[in-house]
C-alpha positions in Angstrom: 14.8 24.9 11.2 13.2 21.5 10.5 14.9 18.1 10.3 12.6 16.0 8.1 13.4 12.4 8.9 13.0 9.3 6.8 14.6 5.9 7.3 17.9 6.7 5.5 18.0 10.4 4.9 17.2 13.5 6.9 16.4 16.7 5.0 17.2 20.2 6.4 14.5 22.8 5.9 15.0 26.4 6.7 18.8 26.3 7.3 21.0 29.4 6.5 24.5 29.3 5.0 26.2 29.6 8.4 24.7 26.5 10.0 25.1 24.5 6.7 28.8 25.5 6.7 29.1 24.3 10.4 27.5 21.0 9.6 29.6 20.5 6.5 32.8 21.1 8.5 31.7 18.7 11.3 30.0 15.9 9.3 33.0 14.9 7.3 36.1 12.7 7.8 39.5 12.6 6.1 41.1 9.9 4.0 44.7 9.1 3.1 44.4 11.4 0.1 43.6 14.3 2.5 46.8 13.9 4.5 48.8 13.5 1.3 47.4 16.6 -0.3 47.8 18.7 2.8 51.4 17.6 3.0 51.9 18.6 -0.6 52.6 15.1 -1.8 51.9 14.4 -5.5 49.7 11.4 -5.9 49.9 9.0 -8.9 47.1 8.8 -11.4 44.6 11.3 -12.5 43.8 14.1 -10.1 40.0 14.9 -10.3 40.3 17.8 -7.9 38.9 15.9 -4.8 40.4 17.1 -1.6 40.1 13.7 0.1 37.4 14.6 2.6 34.3 12.3 2.7 31.3 14.6 3.4 28.1 13.4 5.0 26.2 16.6 4.4 24.9 16.8 0.8 23.8 20.1 -0.7 22.1 19.3 -4.1 20.9 22.2 -6.3 17.3 21.0 -6.7 16.3 19.5 -3.3 16.8 20.4 0.3 20.3 19.7 1.9 20.4 16.3 3.6 22.5 14.0 5.7 22.2 10.3 6.7 19.6 9.8 9.4 22.1 8.0 11.6 23.6 11.5 12.3 20.5 13.2 13.5 21.6 13.3 17.1 25.0 14.9 16.1 23.5 17.4 13.7 20.8 18.5 16.2 23.4 18.9 19.0 25.7 21.0 16.7 22.7 23.2 15.6 21.6 23.8 19.1 25.1 24.6 20.2 25.1 27.5 17.7 21.7 28.7 18.8 19.5 27.2 16.2 16.2 25.6 17.2 15.5 22.3 15.6 12.1 20.7 15.1 12.0 17.0 14.2 9.5 15.9 11.6 9.7 12.1 11.8 8.0 10.6 8.7 9.1 7.0 9.3 6.4 4.4 9.6 7.0 1.6 12.2 5.8 -1.7 10.8 3.5 -4.0 12.7 5.0 -7.4 13.2 3.5 -10.9 13.4 2.6 -12.6 16.6 6.0 -13.4 18.3 7.1 -17.0 18.8 5.8 -18.2 22.2 9.1 -19.2 23.7 11.0 -18.0 26.8 14.6 -16.8 26.1 16.3 -16.7 29.5 18.0 -13.2 29.8 20.1 -11.5 32.4 18.7 -8.3 33.9 20.9 -6.0 31.8 20.0 -8.0 28.6 16.3 -7.5 29.3 16.9 -3.8 29.8 18.7 -3.7 26.4 15.8 -5.5 24.7 13.3 -3.1 26.1 15.3 0.0 25.0 15.9 -1.4 21.5 12.3 -2.4 20.8 11.2 1.1 22.0 13.8 3.0 20.0 13.6 0.9 16.8 17.2 1.6 15.7 20.7 2.0 17.1 23.6 0.1 18.5 23.9 -2.3 21.5 27.4 -1.4 22.8 28.1 -4.5 24.9 31.5 -6.0 25.5 32.5 -9.5 24.3 31.1 -12.2 26.6 28.0 -10.1 27.4 25.5 -12.2 25.4 24.8 -9.8 22.5 23.5 -12.5 20.2 21.1 -13.9 22.7 19.9 -10.3 23.4 19.4 -9.6 19.7 17.5 -12.9 19.3 14.9 -11.6 21.8 14.7 -8.3 20.1 14.0 -10.1 16.8 11.4 -12.3 18.4 9.6 -9.3 19.8 9.5 -7.2 16.6 8.6 -10.3 14.6 9.2 -8.9 11.1 11.2 -10.4 8.2 14.9 -9.7 8.9 18.3 -9.8 7.3 21.0 -10.5 9.9 24.6 -9.8 8.7 27.7 -11.1 10.4 31.3 -10.6 9.3 32.4 -14.2 8.9 30.9 -17.5 7.8 31.8 -19.0 11.2 29.8 -16.3 13.0 26.9 -16.7 10.5 26.8 -20.5 11.3 26.9 -19.8 15.1 24.1 -17.2 14.8 21.9 -19.6 12.9 22.5 -22.3 15.5 21.6 -19.9 18.3 18.5 -18.6 16.6 17.3 -22.2 16.0 18.2 -23.3 19.6 16.2 -20.4 21.1 13.4 -19.9 18.5 13.0 -23.3 16.9 14.3 -25.3 13.9 14.2 -23.7 10.5 13.5 -20.3 12.1 16.6 -18.9 10.3 18.0 -19.4 6.8 21.8 -19.5 6.2 22.2 -17.8 2.8 25.5 -18.1 0.9 25.7 -16.1 -2.3 22.6 -14.7 -4.2 21.6 -17.9 -6.1 19.0 -18.9 -3.5 17.8 -15.4 -2.6 14.4 -16.2 -3.9 14.1 -19.2 -1.6 15.5 -17.2 1.3 12.8 -14.5 1.0 10.3 -16.9 2.5 12.2 -17.2 5.8 11.6 -15.0 8.8 15.4 -14.4 9.4 18.0 -14.7 6.7 21.6 -14.7 8.1 24.5 -14.1 5.8 28.0 -12.4 5.6 28.4 -8.9 4.4 30.0 -10.3 1.2 26.7 -12.1 0.4 24.5 -9.2 1.5 26.3 -6.9 -0.8 25.4 -9.0 -3.8 21.8 -9.6 -3.1 19.2 -8.0 -5.5 16.9 -5.2 -4.5 14.0 -7.6 -4.7 15.3 -9.5 -1.8 15.7 -6.4 0.4 12.1 -5.4 -0.5 11.0 -8.5 1.5 12.8 -7.4 4.6 11.6 -5.0 7.3 14.5 -5.2 9.7 18.3 -5.3 9.3 20.7 -6.5 12.1 24.4 -6.1 11.8 26.7 -8.1 14.1 30.2 -6.7 14.9 28.9 -3.2 13.9 32.4 -1.7 14.1 33.1 -3.2 10.6 30.3 -1.0 9.2 32.5 1.9 8.2 33.6 -0.2 5.2 32.2 0.9 1.8 30.5 -2.5 1.4 28.0 -1.6 4.2 27.1 1.7 2.6 26.2 -0.2 -0.6 24.1 -2.7 1.5 22.2 0.1 3.2 21.4 1.7 -0.1 18.9 -1.1 -0.6 17.3 -0.5 2.9 15.7 2.9 2.5 12.3 1.3 3.3 13.5 -0.5 6.4 12.6 1.0 9.7 14.1 -1.4 12.2 17.9 -1.1 12.1 20.1 -2.6 14.8 23.8 -3.1 15.3 25.8 -4.8 18.0 29.4 -4.6 19.0 31.7 -4.7 21.9 34.0 -2.1 20.4 31.8 0.8 19.2 34.7 2.8 17.8 37.1 2.7 14.9 40.9 2.6 14.9 41.0 5.0 12.0 39.4 8.3 11.0 36.2 6.9 9.5 34.0 6.4 12.6 31.5 8.9 11.2 30.7 6.5 8.3 29.8 3.9 10.9 27.5 6.2 12.8 25.8 7.6 9.7 24.2 4.3 8.7 22.5 3.5 11.9 22.5 5.9 14.9 23.7 6.3 18.4 24.0 3.8 21.2 20.7 2.4 22.5 22.1 0.6 25.4 25.6 0.3 26.8 27.2 -2.2 29.2 30.8 -1.8 30.3 33.4 -4.5 31.1 33.5 -3.1 34.6 29.8 -3.8 34.9 30.3 -7.4 33.8 33.2 -7.8 36.3 31.1 -6.4 39.1 28.2 -8.7 38.3 30.4 -11.8 38.1 30.3 -12.4 34.3 34.0 -11.5 33.7 37.2 -12.2 35.7 40.0 -9.6 36.2 42.9 -10.0 33.8 46.6 -9.5 34.5 48.6 -8.4 31.5 52.3 -8.5 31.2 54.8 -7.2 28.6 57.9 -9.3 28.1 60.8 -7.3 26.5 62.2 -8.9 23.3 66.1 -9.1 23.7 66.9 -8.6 20.0 69.3 -6.4 18.0 67.9 -3.5 16.1 66.5 -4.4 12.7 68.7 -3.3 9.8 67.9 -3.2 6.1 64.2 -3.5 6.5 62.4 -2.8 3.2 59.9 0.1 3.4 56.8 -2.0 2.7 55.0 -1.1 5.9 54.0 -3.8 8.5 53.2 -6.6 6.1 56.4 -7.6 4.2 58.4 -5.1 6.1 59.1 -4.5 9.8 56.1 -6.7 10.8 57.3 -9.7 8.9 61.0 -9.3 9.8 60.5 -8.1 13.3 57.6 -10.2 14.4 56.2 -13.0 12.2 59.6 -14.4 11.0 61.7 -13.2 13.9 63.4 -16.3 15.4 64.3 -14.9 18.8 60.8 -13.4 19.3 59.1 -16.6 18.3 61.3 -18.6 20.7 60.3 -16.2 23.4 56.6 -16.6 22.5 56.8 -20.4 22.6 58.6 -20.5 25.9 56.0 -18.1 27.4 53.2 -20.5 26.2 55.1 -23.5 27.6 55.5 -21.9 31.0 51.8 -21.0 31.1 50.9 -24.6 30.3 53.3 -25.9 32.9 51.6 -23.8 35.6 48.2 -25.3 34.8 46.8 -22.7 32.4 44.7 -23.3 29.3 46.6 -21.2 26.8 45.7 -19.6 23.5 48.3 -18.1 21.2 47.2 -15.6 18.6 49.5 -15.5 15.6 49.9 -12.9 12.8 50.4 -15.3 9.9 50.1 -18.9 9.0 53.9 -19.1 8.7 54.3 -17.8 12.2 51.7 -20.3 13.5 53.4 -23.3 12.0 56.8 -22.1 13.3 55.4 -21.7 16.8 53.7 -25.1 16.6 57.0 -26.7 15.6 58.9 -25.2 18.5 56.2 -26.2 21.0 56.0 -29.7 19.6 59.6 -30.3 20.7 58.9 -28.9 24.2 55.4 -30.2 25.2 54.8 -33.8 26.3 54.2 -36.2 23.5 50.5 -37.1 23.1 49.4 -40.7 23.6 49.9 -43.2 20.8 46.3 -43.1 19.6 45.7 -39.4 20.3 43.7 -37.7 17.5 45.4 -34.3 18.0 48.8 -32.9 18.9 49.4 -31.2 22.2 49.9 -27.9 20.3 47.4 -27.5 17.5 47.4 -24.6 15.0 44.0 -23.7 13.6 43.8 -21.8 10.3 42.0 -21.9 7.0 44.3 -24.8 6.0 42.3 -27.0 8.3 38.8 -28.1 7.3 35.9 -26.7 9.4 35.0 -30.1 10.9 38.5 -30.6 12.2 38.6 -27.0 13.4 35.5 -27.6 15.6 37.0 -30.9 16.9 40.3 -29.2 17.9 38.4 -26.3 19.6 36.2 -28.9 21.5 39.3 -30.9 22.6 41.0 -27.8 23.9 37.9 -26.5 25.7 37.3 -29.8 27.3 40.9 -30.1 28.5 41.7 -33.2 26.4 44.6 -33.7 24.0 45.0 -30.1 22.9 47.0 -28.3 25.6 48.0 -25.1 23.7 45.8 -23.7 21.0 47.4 -21.6 18.2 45.5 -19.6 15.6 45.4 -16.6 13.4 42.3 -14.3 13.2 40.2 -17.4 12.8 40.3 -17.5 16.6 39.0 -13.9 16.8 35.4 -12.7 16.7 32.8 -15.3 17.2 35.0 -18.1 18.7 34.0 -18.9 22.3 36.6 -20.5 24.5 35.3 -19.9 28.0 37.6 -22.2 29.8 40.8 -20.6 28.4 42.6 -18.5 31.0 45.8 -17.4 29.3 46.4 -15.6 26.0 49.7 -15.0 24.3 49.6 -12.2 21.7 52.3 -13.2 19.3 51.0 -11.1 16.4 52.1 -7.6 17.4 50.1 -5.0 15.4 48.4 -1.9 16.9 44.7 -1.8 15.8 42.7 -1.0 18.9 39.5 -2.8 17.8 41.1 -6.2 17.0 43.2 -5.9 20.1 40.2 -5.3 22.3 38.4 -8.2 20.8 41.4 -10.4 21.4 41.8 -9.3 25.0 38.4 -10.7 25.9 39.1 -14.2 24.6 40.1 -15.4 28.1 38.1 -13.2 30.5 34.8 -15.1 30.6 33.9 -16.1 34.1 33.4 -19.9 34.6 33.5 -22.1 37.7 37.1 -22.4 38.9 38.5 -19.4 37.1 39.2 -16.4 39.3 41.4 -14.4 36.9 43.1 -14.7 33.6 46.4 -13.5 32.1 47.5 -11.9 28.8 51.1 -12.0 27.7 52.3 -9.4 25.2 55.8 -8.4 24.0 57.7 -5.1 24.2 59.3 -4.8 20.8 62.2 -2.4 21.0 64.1 -3.7 18.0 62.4 -1.4 15.5 61.0 2.2 15.9 57.6 1.3 14.4 57.3 -1.9 16.4 58.2 0.0 19.6 55.4 2.5 18.8 52.9 -0.3 18.3 53.9 -1.9 21.6 53.3 1.4 23.4 49.9 1.8 21.7 48.9 -1.7 22.9 50.1 -0.9 26.4 47.9 2.2 26.4 44.9 0.0 25.5 45.6 -2.3 28.5 46.0 0.7 30.8 42.7 2.1 29.7 40.8 -1.1 30.3 39.4 -1.0 33.9 39.3 -4.8 34.3 43.0 -5.1 33.5 46.2 -4.6 35.5 49.4 -4.4 33.5 53.1 -4.7 34.2 56.1 -4.3 32.0 59.0 -6.5 32.8 62.6 -5.4 32.7 64.0 -8.7 31.5 62.5 -11.9 30.1 64.0 -13.9 33.0 61.5 -12.1 35.3 58.5 -13.9 33.6 58.7 -17.1 35.6 58.4 -15.2 38.8 55.5 -13.2 37.4 53.7 -16.3 36.3 54.2 -18.2 39.6 52.8 -15.3 41.6 49.6 -15.5 39.6 48.8 -19.3 39.6 45.3 -20.4 38.6 43.2 -22.0 41.3 43.9 -25.5 40.2 47.7 -25.1 40.4 47.5 -23.3 43.7 45.4 -26.1 45.2 47.8 -28.7 43.8 50.8 -27.0 45.4 
């Protein structure tokens, strides 16, 4: 049996019905429609007979069966497991790049190893935790392959940070920040074009014809249908790289993410970074929420239902969050509070304003600042800088805007006020405070044991399990909120210990 490999598709030559049936069963994933149909639930709208399974093996009538090239390693392993020999006929052509920029990008040892593996392989994922320097590593990969590249990031904030890093390391005007498709013709003349997935999805085929490499930051987003549409324009592209600190999906669609690119090229674990001194250990604690069971919650799911009533708008829980943040501040910690909604953020800011010391008369910012899309970007940057430098902003609150791509190395305490259960976003959040900097020997994460609704309790247990499975974390569940002061004071930061 032969796997004939091109950049996007791999054709299967000489397969019989048995192995095709095996591959069809394994190279698929279910959707919500699958679960509904298997449970006998009647779905609204027209039923076109689809069973809800998304199949990655395609069996056309007129050409050979094929699957996305990113799944070659899985299909080969499955075929050999059932006794089928597989020969690989790789028809891809590796392009020759220009002369690389003559600059020296300082790299850690493991970053240099990742570069060498990626350049040799030509495609795949760098599975490296947050705080490991993925962007710097990918800059060196791009420098060495030296071909026209489109670099995709999930948010405009990360796009701007990426452009700044590329220009810092490789020179001014090395990268072009593209917003929308209006200037795609101008962008074609740049070595590296950086944009969001929303922009990339709207770019014409003519733009992609000018590219010979595609890089996707925060690759765990790539199971979304928008990325499949982007890669449909990339059949001619040989170099394909993704990078993420969470190379998994919280749902069933991980296969869609793997199909577009390939397997891991290089992996670094959080335990590696801790051992090498780039991360600090983190102590996590769950504070029980002393609240009555929720009654009369509308069945609207998390948003608008138990999440809104039991977390975002819950007065007792928000008071508990604010008091936890206050105590962390009082013990000398630089504290970040991640909120689920803007409304929750403003509520928590209001509570903290009454408890924190008043800022000086001419202070530019409040002691507790809430960063959201309501705040213009310039002020956002000023608030983050004030907090990071230990100036007026003592407690920093934010929604997902403080998630991926925001670097707050001096923060050493995180309060997760938002609840939820998604493993990817939780893992990203957990690393907000674990960067090793001089004077920081550990960090803390404060979460909440929500027992006042069945769904919220299940979410809390799922978050607890994530902490337990993270080797750089220790975790404790308190029996009563009044135990929190003892817990905090037994884990004082270096500054507070020295002062006492």
